[in-house]
MARLUM-374386 format. One record per residue: residue number from 1; x, y, z of N, C-alpha, C in turn. Coordinates in steps of 0.02 Angstrom, whole numbers, plus 50000, padded with zeros to 5 digits. Layout:
N
{rec NUM,{X,Y,Z},{X,Y,Z},{X,Y,Z}};
...
//
This chain:
346
{rec 1,{54870,54151,54521},{54824,54095,54526},{54776,54097,54467}};
{rec 2,{54760,54039,54439},{54714,54038,54384},{54644,54043,54410}};
{rec 3,{54603,54080,54370},{54534,54089,54387},{54489,54071,54325}};
{rec 4,{54444,54027,54334},{54401,54010,54276},{54348,54064,54264}};
{rec 5,{54330,54075,54201},{54281,54126,54182},{54216,54089,54170}};
{rec 6,{54162,54113,54202},{54097,54082,54195},{54076,54080,54122}};
{rec 7,{54088,54137,54085},{54075,54142,54017},{54138,54150,53981}};
{rec 8,{54148,54110,53928},{54212,54104,53891},{54229,54175,53866}};
{rec 9,{54290,54191,53870},{54320,54251,53840},{54334,54240,53767}};
{rec 10,{54333,54290,53726},{54349,54285,53656},{54420,54309,53645}};
{rec 11,{54461,54268,53612},{54530,54286,53596},{54537,54294,53521}};
{rec 12,{54544,54357,53498},{54547,54371,53427},{54611,54348,53393}};
{rec 13,{54663,54333,53433},{54729,54316,53401},{54747,54245,53424}};
{rec 14,{54760,54200,53372},{54777,54133,53387},{54854,54126,53395}};
{rec 15,{54889,54175,53371},{54963,54175,53379},{54985,54234,53417}};
{rec 16,{55046,54229,53446},{55076,54286,53483},{55139,54303,53446}};
{rec 17,{55164,54362,53454},{55228,54378,53424},{55284,54338,53460}};
{rec 18,{55338,54324,53422},{55396,54291,53455},{55429,54344,53500}};
{rec 19,{55467,54318,53550},{55503,54361,53594},{55541,54416,53555}};
{rec 20,{55531,54479,53570},{55570,54530,53536},{55542,54554,53471}};
{rec 21,{55487,54526,53452},{55453,54545,53389},{55386,54580,53403}};
{rec 22,{55357,54607,53350},{55294,54647,53357},{55241,54617,53315}};
{rec 23,{55177,54628,53337},{55118,54606,53303},{55065,54663,53308}};
{rec 24,{55039,54684,53251},{54987,54735,53256},{54922,54703,53282}};
{rec 25,{54890,54740,53330},{54828,54713,53357},{54767,54755,53344}};
{rec 26,{54777,54820,53332},{54720,54865,53317},{54744,54934,53296}};
{rec 27,{54726,54953,53236},{54747,55020,53211},{54822,55026,53215}};
{rec 28,{54844,55077,53256},{54915,55090,53263},{54948,55057,53326}};
{rec 29,{54912,55007,53353},{54936,54977,53417},{54975,54912,53401}};
{rec 30,{55038,54906,53426},{55078,54850,53412},{55097,54815,53478}};
{rec 31,{55096,54748,53474},{55109,54706,53528},{55183,54682,53529}};
{rec 32,{55220,54700,53580},{55292,54680,53588},{55293,54630,53645}};
{rec 33,{55318,54571,53634},{55327,54520,53684},{55399,54522,53707}};
{rec 34,{55412,54543,53771},{55478,54553,53795},{55495,54496,53848}};
{rec 35,{55550,54458,53836},{55567,54405,53883},{55588,54432,53951}};
{rec 36,{55576,54393,54004},{55596,54411,54073},{55637,54358,54101}};
{rec 37,{55685,54375,54142},{55730,54325,54174},{55701,54295,54238}};
{rec 38,{55639,54284,54241},{55603,54260,54304},{55555,54204,54283}};
{rec 39,{55521,54176,54336},{55474,54123,54320},{55419,54145,54274}};
{rec 40,{55391,54204,54283},{55343,54232,54234},{55387,54262,54178}};
{rec 41,{55394,54223,54125},{55452,54234,54078},{55436,54283,54022}};
{rec 42,{55386,54318,54027},{55374,54368,53974},{55328,54426,54001}};
{rec 43,{55329,54482,53965},{55280,54534,53977},{55260,54562,53907}};
{rec 44,{55197,54580,53904},{55171,54612,53841},{55181,54687,53851}};
{rec 45,{55217,54716,53804},{55224,54790,53800},{55190,54813,53738}};
{rec 46,{55172,54877,53738},{55133,54906,53682},{55163,54964,53655}};
{rec 47,{55167,54969,53588},{55188,55029,53556},{55129,55057,53513}};
{rec 48,{55114,55119,53530},{55056,55155,53495},{55085,55203,53445}};
{rec 49,{55063,55189,53380},{55089,55227,53325},{55041,55280,53302}};
{rec 50,{55065,55342,53293},{55029,55394,53261},{55063,55419,53199}};
{rec 51,{55039,55476,53173},{55068,55503,53110},{55142,55521,53118}};
{rec 52,{55159,55546,53175},{55227,55573,53184},{55273,55528,53225}};
{rec 53,{55246,55481,53260},{55290,55442,53302},{55254,55391,53345}};
{rec 54,{55287,55368,53397},{55264,55312,53437},{55262,55330,53511}};
{rec 55,{55216,55298,53549},{55217,55298,53622},{55231,55228,53647}};
{rec 56,{55277,55222,53695},{55293,55161,53725},{55253,55152,53791}};
{rec 57,{55218,55094,53795},{55184,55081,53861},{55222,55025,53896}};
{rec 58,{55255,55043,53952},{55294,54999,53995},{55359,54979,53960}};
{rec 59,{55407,54950,54001},{55474,54949,53979},{55511,54879,53978}};
{rec 60,{55488,54832,54020},{55525,54773,54033},{55576,54783,54087}};
{rec 61,{55613,54729,54105},{55661,54732,54155},{55728,54753,54128}};
{rec 62,{55775,54779,54173},{55837,54802,54153},{55888,54743,54142}};
{rec 63,{55885,54717,54079},{55935,54663,54059},{55967,54683,53996}};
{rec 64,{56027,54655,53979},{56057,54669,53918},{56015,54645,53859}};
{rec 65,{55980,54589,53866},{55937,54562,53816},{55883,54611,53799}};
{rec 66,{55850,54640,53849},{55795,54686,53837},{55820,54751,53805}};
{rec 67,{55876,54776,53828},{55907,54834,53794},{55921,54821,53719}};
{rec 68,{55945,54763,53707},{55960,54746,53636},{55901,54742,53595}};
{rec 69,{55844,54715,53626},{55778,54713,53588},{55755,54784,53574}};
{rec 70,{55757,54825,53624},{55734,54896,53613},{55775,54929,53558}};
{rec 71,{55839,54922,53559},{55882,54954,53507},{55861,54929,53437}};
{rec 72,{55850,54865,53434},{55830,54837,53370},{55761,54864,53349}};
{rec 73,{55713,54871,53394},{55650,54901,53379},{55657,54972,53355}};
{rec 74,{55698,55009,53386},{55707,55080,53365},{55737,55082,53295}};
{rec 75,{55783,55036,53278},{55819,55040,53213},{55774,55008,53157}};
{rec 76,{55742,54952,53172},{55711,54914,53120},{55635,54927,53112}};
{rec 77,{55604,54954,53166},{55532,54963,53164},{55512,55037,53168}};
{rec 78,{55538,55070,53216},{55519,55141,53230},{55542,55188,53176}};
{rec 79,{55606,55179,53157},{55637,55227,53109},{55601,55222,53040}};
{rec 80,{55588,55276,53003},{55616,55342,53015},{55575,55388,53064}};
{rec 81,{55520,55361,53091},{55482,55399,53141},{55524,55402,53207}};
{rec 82,{55496,55422,53260},{55533,55426,53324},{55484,55407,53383}};
{rec 83,{55515,55393,53438},{55477,55382,53499},{55462,55450,53527}};
{rec 84,{55398,55465,53539},{55375,55530,53564},{55364,55531,53638}};
{rec 85,{55337,55474,53665},{55315,55472,53733},{55329,55402,53765}};
{rec 86,{55335,55403,53830},{55342,55336,53867},{55293,55344,53925}};
{rec 87,{55252,55291,53938},{55207,55288,53992},{55217,55226,54030}};
{rec 88,{55227,55232,54094},{55236,55171,54138},{55174,55162,54182}};
{rec 89,{55144,55102,54175},{55080,55090,54208},{55090,55083,54284}};
{rec 90,{55143,55049,54307},{55153,55042,54381},{55224,55017,54395}};
{rec 91,{55238,55012,54460},{55307,55008,54486},{55339,54938,54481}};
{rec 92,{55302,54887,54469},{55335,54821,54463},{55387,54816,54408}};
{rec 93,{55441,54783,54421},{55501,54792,54378},{55493,54767,54308}};
{rec 94,{55445,54719,54296},{55433,54700,54228},{55402,54756,54188}};
{rec 95,{55372,54804,54220},{55339,54862,54188},{55384,54922,54189}};
{rec 96,{55426,54930,54243},{55463,54993,54254},{55539,54987,54255}};
{rec 97,{55563,54925,54251},{55636,54917,54261},{55681,54958,54214}};
{rec 98,{55661,54964,54154},{55701,55001,54105},{55675,55072,54092}};
{rec 99,{55633,55097,54136},{55606,55165,54125},{55662,55219,54124}};
{rec 100,{55707,55213,54169},{55762,55261,54175},{55807,55258,54115}};
{rec 101,{55822,55196,54092},{55866,55189,54034},{55832,55213,53970}};
{rec 102,{55767,55196,53962},{55731,55220,53904},{55728,55297,53903}};
{rec 103,{55715,55325,53960},{55708,55399,53968},{55776,55432,53947}};
{rec 104,{55831,55403,53972},{55896,55431,53956},{55914,55423,53884}};
{rec 105,{55905,55363,53858},{55921,55348,53789},{55884,55391,53739}};
{rec 106,{55823,55403,53754},{55779,55441,53706},{55767,55510,53725}};
{rec 107,{55794,55533,53782},{55785,55603,53804},{55713,55621,53809}};
{rec 108,{55674,55579,53841},{55603,55586,53850},{55584,55581,53923}};
{rec 109,{55545,55626,53948},{55520,55624,54017},{55460,55579,54016}};
{rec 110,{55458,55521,54054},{55405,55478,54053},{55342,55498,54091}};
{rec 111,{55285,55474,54071},{55221,55483,54109},{55220,55429,54165}};
{rec 112,{55200,55451,54225},{55197,55411,54282},{55142,55439,54329}};
{rec 113,{55110,55392,54367},{55073,55417,54426},{55121,55434,54483}};
{rec 114,{55101,55475,54528},{55147,55495,54582},{55171,55437,54625}};
{rec 115,{55124,55398,54648},{55141,55344,54695},{55182,55289,54662}};
{rec 116,{55167,55273,54602},{55207,55222,54564},{55278,55246,54552}};
{rec 117,{55287,55308,54535},{55353,55335,54526},{55391,55334,54592}};
{rec 118,{55361,55352,54646},{55396,55350,54711},{55417,55280,54728}};
{rec 119,{55378,55229,54712},{55397,55162,54729},{55456,55138,54684}};
{rec 120,{55458,55159,54625},{55514,55141,54581},{55578,55169,54609}};
{rec 121,{55575,55231,54632},{55635,55261,54659},{55660,55226,54723}};
{rec 122,{55613,55203,54761},{55631,55165,54823},{55668,55099,54804}};
{rec 123,{55645,55065,54752},{55674,55003,54732},{55745,55014,54708}};
{rec 124,{55756,55065,54669},{55820,55083,54642},{55868,55103,54699}};
{rec 125,{55842,55139,54749},{55881,55161,54803},{55899,55106,54854}};
{rec 126,{55861,55051,54852},{55869,54997,54899},{55839,55010,54965}};
{rec 127,{55832,54957,55006},{55805,54964,55072},{55861,54976,55126}};
{rec 128,{55849,55020,55173},{55895,55030,55226},{55894,54966,55273}};
{rec 129,{55945,54964,55313},{55947,54909,55365},{55889,54913,55412}};
{rec 130,{55868,54973,55429},{55810,54979,55476},{55745,54955,55438}};
{rec 131,{55738,54973,55375},{55678,54950,55338},{55675,54874,55332}};
{rec 132,{55737,54845,55321},{55743,54772,55313},{55722,54742,55380}};
{rec 133,{55746,54767,55436},{55731,54741,55502},{55658,54742,55519}};
{rec 134,{55625,54799,55502},{55554,54807,55515},{55514,54760,55473}};
{rec 135,{55533,54753,55409},{55500,54707,55363},{55506,54634,55382}};
{rec 136,{55566,54616,55402},{55575,54543,55422},{55539,54531,55491}};
{rec 137,{55534,54581,55535},{55496,54571,55598},{55424,54557,55581}};
{rec 138,{55396,54590,55533},{55326,54579,55512},{55320,54510,55480}};
{rec 139,{55370,54490,55435},{55365,54423,55406},{55374,54368,55456}};
{rec 140,{55416,54375,55507},{55421,54326,55561},{55353,54315,55593}};
{rec 141,{55316,54368,55607},{55252,54363,55638},{55203,54326,55593}};
{rec 142,{55220,54326,55527},{55177,54290,55475},{55202,54217,55465}};
{rec 143,{55255,54195,55502},{55277,54126,55497},{55340,54115,55456}};
{rec 144,{55378,54171,55443},{55443,54160,55407},{55492,54116,55446}};
{rec 145,{55526,54070,55410},{55580,54035,55437},{55647,54066,55412}};
{rec 146,{55704,54038,55435},{55769,54064,55417},{55780,54061,55340}};
{rec 147,{55757,54007,55309},{55766,53998,55236},{55729,54055,55198}};
{rec 148,{55669,54071,55223},{55630,54123,55189},{55658,54191,55202}};
{rec 149,{55688,54203,55258},{55722,54266,55275},{55782,54277,55227}};
{rec 150,{55822,54222,55216},{55876,54227,55174},{55858,54243,55101}};
{rec 151,{55804,54208,55082},{55779,54222,55016},{55752,54292,55002}};
{rec 152,{55725,54320,55056},{55699,54389,55052},{55757,54440,55043}};
{rec 153,{55814,54426,55082},{55871,54470,55070},{55902,54465,55000}};
{rec 154,{55899,54401,54974},{55923,54394,54904},{55876,54428,54854}};
{rec 155,{55812,54426,54869},{55761,54458,54824},{55772,54533,54822}};
{rec 156,{55793,54563,54877},{55806,54637,54876},{55861,54654,54829}};
{rec 157,{55914,54614,54829},{55971,54626,54782},{55951,54615,54712}};
{rec 158,{55908,54562,54698},{55887,54549,54632},{55842,54605,54604}};
{rec 159,{55799,54631,54645},{55755,54684,54624},{55796,54747,54599}};
{rec 160,{55845,54762,54639},{55888,54821,54624},{55926,54809,54558}};
{rec 161,{55950,54748,54547},{55988,54734,54486},{55947,54732,54422}};
{rec 162,{55881,54725,54429},{55837,54726,54370},{55803,54792,54355}};
{rec 163,{55829,54842,54391},{55805,54912,54377},{55862,54956,54354}};
{rec 164,{55848,55001,54311},{55897,55047,54284},{55900,55112,54330}};
{rec 165,{55934,55162,54299},{55943,55223,54340},{55876,55258,54358}};
{rec 166,{55880,55300,54407},{55819,55337,54428},{55793,55380,54376}};
{rec 167,{55729,55395,54384},{55693,55444,54339},{55678,55504,54384}};
{rec 168,{55714,55557,54373},{55707,55617,54416},{55646,55658,54399}};
{rec 169,{55630,55666,54334},{55571,55707,54312},{55522,55661,54279}};
{rec 170,{55458,55676,54295},{55402,55638,54262},{55348,55687,54240}};
{rec 171,{55309,55666,54192},{55246,55698,54174},{55192,55660,54214}};
{rec 172,{55163,55698,54264},{55116,55665,54309},{55047,55652,54279}};
{rec 173,{55022,55594,54286},{54958,55575,54267},{54917,55552,54326}};
{rec 174,{54851,55562,54323},{54807,55541,54379},{54741,55520,54351}};
{rec 175,{54701,55491,54397},{54635,55461,54375},{54593,55514,54342}};
{rec 176,{54564,55490,54282},{54521,55533,54245},{54553,55579,54193}};
{rec 177,{54620,55582,54196},{54657,55622,54145},{54646,55593,54077}};
{rec 178,{54644,55636,54026},{54645,55613,53958},{54712,55637,53926}};
{rec 179,{54751,55589,53902},{54816,55603,53879},{54820,55579,53804}};
{rec 180,{54854,55622,53763},{54864,55603,53697},{54928,55561,53685}};
{rec 181,{54920,55499,53663},{54972,55453,53656},{54987,55434,53583}};
{rec 182,{55009,55482,53545},{55026,55473,53474},{54967,55462,53426}};
{rec 183,{54924,55413,53445},{54868,55400,53395},{54802,55432,53416}};
{rec 184,{54800,55464,53473},{54735,55494,53498},{54731,55498,53572}};
{rec 185,{54673,55512,53596},{54662,55520,53670},{54648,55458,53704}};
{rec 186,{54678,55449,53764},{54666,55391,53806},{54650,55418,53874}};
{rec 187,{54601,55385,53904},{54579,55403,53972},{54617,55362,54023}};
{rec 188,{54643,55393,54075},{54677,55359,54128},{54631,55334,54178}};
{rec 189,{54631,55269,54196},{54592,55239,54248},{54638,55210,54301}};
{rec 190,{54634,55235,54364},{54681,55213,54412},{54653,55153,54450}};
{rec 191,{54695,55104,54460},{54676,55042,54495},{54722,55034,54553}};
{rec 192,{54693,55022,54611},{54728,55014,54676},{54722,54942,54699}};
{rec 193,{54774,54919,54736},{54770,54853,54770},{54829,54809,54745}};
{rec 194,{54839,54803,54680},{54895,54765,54655},{54959,54805,54666}};
{rec 195,{54953,54869,54658},{55009,54919,54671},{54969,54983,54690}};
{rec 196,{55006,55032,54713},{54969,55088,54745},{54930,55135,54697}};
{rec 197,{54953,55145,54637},{54915,55191,54591},{54928,55170,54520}};
{rec 198,{54910,55110,54501},{54916,55080,54438},{54872,55114,54386}};
{rec 199,{54907,55133,54330},{54870,55171,54277},{54850,55121,54223}};
{rec 200,{54782,55117,54207},{54758,55084,54148},{54738,55139,54098}};
{rec 201,{54728,55118,54034},{54716,55165,53981},{54659,55139,53937}};
{rec 202,{54611,55185,53925},{54554,55170,53882},{54547,55217,53822}};
{rec 203,{54545,55193,53760},{54535,55237,53704},{54465,55221,53676}};
{rec 204,{54419,55270,53685},{54351,55261,53666},{54341,55248,53594}};
{rec 205,{54378,55287,53550},{54370,55284,53480},{54386,55217,53451}};
{rec 206,{54441,55184,53474},{54459,55118,53453},{54431,55063,53493}};
{rec 207,{54402,55081,53554},{54374,55032,53603},{54427,54982,53626}};
{rec 208,{54484,55011,53646},{54542,54972,53669},{54560,54990,53738}};
{rec 209,{54568,54936,53782},{54584,54950,53850},{54653,54913,53866}};
{rec 210,{54703,54959,53879},{54767,54931,53898},{54768,54929,53973}};
{rec 211,{54766,54866,54000},{54750,54856,54069},{54808,54841,54116}};
{rec 212,{54868,54840,54087},{54924,54821,54134},{54913,54754,54164}};
{rec 213,{54918,54750,54232},{54904,54684,54267},{54834,54680,54292}};
{rec 214,{54791,54729,54276},{54726,54732,54313},{54679,54674,54289}};
{rec 215,{54676,54659,54225},{54627,54609,54202},{54665,54558,54162}};
{rec 216,{54708,54520,54193},{54744,54466,54155},{54691,54411,54140}};
{rec 217,{54697,54379,54081},{54644,54333,54061},{54641,54265,54097}};
{rec 218,{54699,54242,54122},{54698,54173,54152},{54724,54171,54225}};
{rec 219,{54759,54222,54243},{54784,54222,54312},{54765,54288,54349}};
{rec 220,{54766,54287,54413},{54748,54348,54450},{54815,54378,54477}};
{rec 221,{54821,54446,54473},{54880,54478,54499},{54881,54472,54575}};
{rec 222,{54939,54473,54605},{54950,54470,54677},{54922,54536,54707}};
{rec 223,{54881,54529,54758},{54857,54585,54798},{54881,54574,54871}};
{rec 224,{54933,54614,54886},{54969,54602,54951},{54963,54661,55001}};
{rec 225,{54971,54640,55062},{54981,54694,55115},{55053,54707,55117}};
{rec 226,{55070,54773,55116},{55141,54794,55119},{55160,54797,55194}};
{rec 227,{55217,54762,55211},{55238,54761,55280},{55249,54830,55311}};
{rec 228,{55260,54882,55270},{55267,54950,55297},{55199,54978,55320}};
{rec 229,{55146,54951,55296},{55079,54971,55316},{55037,54907,55332}};
{rec 230,{55052,54874,55384},{55026,54808,55396},{54949,54807,55409}};
{rec 231,{54917,54862,55424},{54846,54860,55433},{54802,54883,55375}};
{rec 232,{54836,54893,55317},{54803,54917,55256},{54754,54864,55231}};
{rec 233,{54709,54886,55189},{54658,54840,55161},{54659,54845,55083}};
{rec 234,{54714,54817,55052},{54720,54825,54981},{54667,54784,54941}};
{rec 235,{54640,54732,54971},{54591,54691,54936},{54526,54731,54925}};
{rec 236,{54506,54770,54977},{54449,54815,54972},{54459,54861,54914}};
{rec 237,{54516,54895,54913},{54533,54943,54858},{54532,54912,54791}};
{rec 238,{54556,54846,54788},{54562,54810,54725},{54491,54795,54697}};
{rec 239,{54447,54770,54741},{54380,54757,54718},{54343,54815,54696}};
{rec 240,{54351,54871,54735},{54320,54937,54715},{54346,54960,54646}};
{rec 241,{54409,54951,54635},{54442,54970,54573},{54415,54932,54513}};
{rec 242,{54406,54864,54523},{54380,54823,54467},{54307,54846,54451}};
{rec 243,{54266,54862,54503},{54200,54884,54490},{54202,54952,54453}};
{rec 244,{54253,54996,54470},{54258,55057,54433},{54271,55046,54359}};
{rec 245,{54318,54999,54345},{54334,54983,54275},{54270,54962,54238}};
{rec 246,{54231,54922,54271},{54171,54894,54243},{54121,54951,54224}};
{rec 247,{54122,55005,54265},{54076,55059,54254},{54098,55106,54198}};
{rec 248,{54164,55101,54178},{54192,55146,54129},{54198,55116,54059}};
{rec 249,{54220,55055,54055},{54232,55024,53991},{54179,54974,53973}};
{rec 250,{54159,54967,53908},{54107,54920,53889},{54140,54849,53888}};
{rec 251,{54098,54799,53894},{54121,54730,53895},{54150,54707,53830}};
{rec 252,{54133,54742,53776},{54160,54721,53709},{54226,54756,53689}};
{rec 253,{54257,54791,53736},{54323,54822,53724},{54375,54768,53714}};
{rec 254,{54422,54784,53670},{54480,54738,53664},{54528,54754,53722}};
{rec 255,{54537,54702,53765},{54579,54710,53821},{54653,54685,53804}};
{rec 256,{54701,54730,53819},{54769,54714,53804},{54804,54705,53871}};
{rec 257,{54815,54643,53894},{54846,54629,53959},{54921,54629,53956}};
{rec 258,{54952,54633,54011},{55025,54627,54015},{55050,54555,54013}};
{rec 259,{55008,54507,54026},{55027,54438,54023},{54968,54399,53990}};
{rec 260,{54985,54353,53946},{54931,54315,53913},{54912,54353,53848}};
{rec 261,{54857,54324,53816},{54834,54349,53753},{54782,54405,53760}};
{rec 262,{54782,54450,53712},{54722,54499,53708},{54655,54462,53703}};
{rec 263,{54605,54492,53732},{54542,54459,53733},{54487,54510,53734}};
{rec 264,{54423,54487,53724},{54360,54526,53731},{54318,54492,53782}};
{rec 265,{54291,54533,53826},{54248,54504,53880},{54267,54532,53947}};
{rec 266,{54281,54593,53951},{54306,54626,54013},{54260,54616,54074}};
{rec 267,{54196,54629,54061},{54148,54623,54120},{54148,54551,54146}};
{rec 268,{54147,54503,54101},{54144,54432,54125},{54209,54421,54167}};
{rec 269,{54265,54445,54141},{54329,54433,54180},{54326,54467,54248}};
{rec 270,{54300,54527,54252},{54294,54565,54317},{54251,54523,54366}};
{rec 271,{54193,54500,54341},{54147,54462,54383},{54181,54398,54408}};
{rec 272,{54221,54365,54365},{54256,54303,54384},{54308,54316,54437}};
{rec 273,{54346,54370,54430},{54399,54388,54477},{54371,54402,54547}};
{rec 274,{54318,54448,54546},{54287,54467,54609},{54254,54407,54645}};
{rec 275,{54221,54364,54606},{54192,54304,54634},{54246,54256,54666}};
{rec 276,{54300,54252,54631},{54354,54210,54657},{54379,54236,54726}};
{rec 277,{54384,54304,54731},{54407,54328,54795},{54357,54319,54850}};
{rec 278,{54290,54326,54835},{54241,54317,54886},{54234,54243,54907}};
{rec 279,{54246,54198,54858},{54250,54127,54877},{54308,54112,54923}};
{rec 280,{54364,54142,54910},{54421,54133,54954},{54405,54161,55026}};
{rec 281,{54374,54221,55027},{54358,54252,55091},{54312,54208,55132}};
{rec 282,{54263,54176,55096},{54215,54132,55132},{54251,54069,55159}};
{rec 283,{54300,54042,55119},{54339,53983,55143},{54378,54001,55202}};
{rec 284,{54411,54058,55202},{54456,54078,55256},{54412,54088,55322}};
{rec 285,{54356,54120,55311},{54310,54132,55372},{54285,54068,55401}};
{rec 286,{54266,54023,55359},{54240,53957,55380},{54295,53917,55417}};
{rec 287,{54358,53928,55394},{54415,53888,55424},{54433,53912,55494}};
{rec 288,{54415,53975,55509},{54436,54004,55575},{54383,53986,55629}};
{rec 289,{54377,53921,55640},{54336,53898,55695},{54374,53901,55760}};
{rec 290,{54439,53902,55753},{54485,53912,55809},{54542,53955,55784}};
{rec 291,{54583,53988,55831},{54635,54035,55807},{54680,54003,55755}};
{rec 292,{54695,54042,55704},{54740,54016,55646},{54794,54067,55637}};
{rec 293,{54854,54040,55619},{54908,54080,55597},{54906,54090,55520}};
{rec 294,{54947,54134,55494},{54947,54146,55422},{54958,54084,55381}};
{rec 295,{55011,54046,55399},{55029,53988,55360},{54977,53934,55362}};
{rec 296,{54933,53931,55415},{54880,53883,55420},{54829,53889,55362}};
{rec 297,{54830,53947,55330},{54778,53964,55280},{54802,53956,55209}};
{rec 298,{54867,53941,55202},{54893,53940,55135},{54858,53891,55089}};
{rec 299,{54840,53831,55114},{54812,53779,55074},{54742,53800,55049}};
{rec 300,{54708,53845,55081},{54642,53868,55061},{54648,53917,55002}};
{rec 301,{54703,53950,54998},{54710,54005,54947},{54754,53988,54889}};
{rec 302,{54798,53938,54897},{54847,53922,54842},{54844,53845,54828}};
{rec 303,{54843,53829,54761},{54844,53759,54744},{54915,53729,54746}};
{rec 304,{54964,53770,54731},{55034,53747,54728},{55064,53751,54799}};
{rec 305,{55117,53711,54811},{55152,53712,54874},{55191,53779,54882}};
{rec 306,{55188,53806,54941},{55225,53871,54953},{55292,53856,54981}};
{rec 307,{55344,53884,54948},{55413,53877,54974},{55442,53944,54988}};
{rec 308,{55508,53944,55003},{55541,54006,55019},{55541,54059,54964}};
{rec 309,{55533,54037,54900},{55532,54082,54847},{55463,54114,54832}};
{rec 310,{55413,54077,54851},{55342,54103,54838},{55310,54129,54905}};
{rec 311,{55347,54121,54961},{55316,54137,55025},{55297,54209,55031}};
{rec 312,{55340,54255,55003},{55329,54327,55009},{55260,54344,54977}};
{rec 313,{55247,54317,54919},{55182,54332,54888},{55123,54299,54924}};
{rec 314,{55137,54236,54947},{55083,54201,54985},{55062,54237,55049}};
{rec 315,{55115,54261,55084},{55099,54298,55146},{55060,54360,55131}};
{rec 316,{55084,54400,55081},{55050,54462,55062},{54979,54451,55041}};
{rec 317,{54963,54399,55001},{54897,54386,54975},{54854,54361,55034}};
{rec 318,{54880,54320,55075},{54840,54294,55131},{54821,54350,55178}};
{rec 319,{54869,54391,55195},{54858,54448,55238},{54807,54496,55209}};
{rec 320,{54807,54506,55141},{54752,54550,55114},{54685,54523,55124}};
{rec 321,{54678,54456,55123},{54611,54429,55136},{54591,54434,55209}};
{rec 322,{54642,54423,55253},{54629,54428,55324},{54613,54502,55346}};
{rec 323,{54647,54548,55319},{54636,54617,55333},{54568,54638,55308}};
{rec 324,{54546,54612,55254},{54478,54624,55227},{54426,54604,55278}};
{rec 325,{54434,54542,55301},{54387,54514,55352},{54391,54556,55417}};
{rec 326,{54452,54579,55435},{54457,54621,55496},{54418,54684,55484}};
{rec 327,{54425,54714,55424},{54391,54776,55409},{54313,54770,55412}};
{rec 328,{54288,54709,55396},{54217,54693,55400},{54194,54677,55472}};
{rec 329,{54240,54672,55520},{54224,54656,55584},{54211,54583,55597}};
{rec 330,{54230,54539,55552},{54220,54468,55555},{54270,54433,55598}};
{rec 331,{54333,54455,55597},{54386,54425,55636},{54431,54478,55669}};
{rec 332,{54475,54455,55713},{54522,54499,55745},{54590,54470,55743}};
{rec 333,{54643,54512,55751},{54714,54491,55749},{54745,54502,55817}};
{rec 334,{54781,54452,55840},{54819,54458,55902},{54888,54427,55892}};
{rec 335,{54929,54428,55941},{54995,54393,55941},{54992,54335,55988}};
{rec 336,{55006,54275,55964},{55005,54215,56009},{55067,54204,56047}};
{rec 337,{55072,54152,56085},{55128,54141,56130},{55193,54126,56094}};
{rec 338,{55189,54111,56028},{55248,54099,55988},{55267,54162,55952}};
{rec 339,{55235,54217,55963},{55255,54281,55928},{55227,54286,55858}};
{rec 340,{55176,54244,55844},{55147,54244,55775},{55078,54279,55775}};
{rec 341,{55062,54310,55719},{54996,54336,55710},{54947,54280,55717}};
{rec 342,{54892,54290,55755},{54840,54240,55765},{54774,54273,55749}};
{rec 343,{54733,54238,55712},{54668,54264,55689},{54609,54222,55716}};
{rec 344,{54562,54257,55744},{54505,54219,55773},{54443,54263,55760}};
{rec 345,{54383,54228,55763},{54320,54263,55750},{54307,54312,55806}};
{rec 346,{54271,54366,55789},{54254,54414,55839},{54195,54394,55878}};
//
C-alpha cells in the first residue's frame, strides 16, 4: 500500500539500472536490479566491493533468468576479483530464493539470522498435510471461500518452485553484531513484524543503510499474522522496530531499499509509516460499532479490490491490526454462528 510522506524524500538517482545491470550508488556499493516472475516485478540487490572481493546482499528468486544474470555478473563484473560473502536479509523468496544455489555455486556459507534461515528451510521442505489443514482452518475463520483455498494450495507449490536447495550451514548474525562485508564494518539492526528476524545493515563511515523491506520509499511491506501463531502481535513488533531504526541511524543516511529508488530521509519515512498504521487502527476501531468479521474491514485498509490472489496478504494485514487492538484491550475476538472470527469492542 502506498503511503504519502509528510516531508518529501530526496532521491539522489534519477535513473535506475536496467534489469540485470549494475549502477554504483556509493563508494564500493553497486545496485543490481533483478527481475521477478511475480506482480512485484523486481528486487534491488546490492553488491559491496572491497579491495579483495565482493559481498552479495540478497539473492533474487530461483529462476533460470536470475541464474543467468548472476553468471553474467560473475564473469563480466566481478572477475578478476571474487565473491567473498553472501548475506540474506530475510526469508521472503525474492530475497532468499537463490541463497542455496549461490552458496553451492560459490562454495560460500551465507550469513543469516536464525529465524529467517529456519523459515527458508520450511519453504523449501514444503508444508505437511496437517499444516495445510490447520492453516486453512484459520483462513476459513477469516472468511476464505473455495476459490481462495484453491489459490492458497497453488501458492504453496509456487513458493517451493521459486526456491533453490536448502542451506545447511550458515554464519549466524544477530541484532547489534558488527560484520565486515568486503568494504568495511556494517552494524546489524534486526526488524520484526514483516518477517521474524529481518536483518538491516548500517555502515556509519559511508552513512548508508541497506534496509531490505523495512523502509520502502513508496509502499509499506505487509505485516501479517502467521496462522501458525494466530494470537501474535506483529504490528506492535513492527512499530517498535521502526522506532529502533530511528534511534540508530541518522535521517540523512542514504537508504537502499529492496524495491523502489534509493533515497534520503529515513526519519520522515518512518514517521509516515507509523502514522499510516495508527490511522488504520483508528479507522478499524471506529468501524467496530457492532461485531465485524475480517472481510468487513478490508475496505478500510486497502484501496484496491481484494480477490483470491491478494486475500492471503489482506487477511494477514487485517489480523495484525485487529490483534494490535486486542493487545491494547480495545476489542475482543470470538467465533460467530457462521464459524467466523468476530470482533467487537470490550
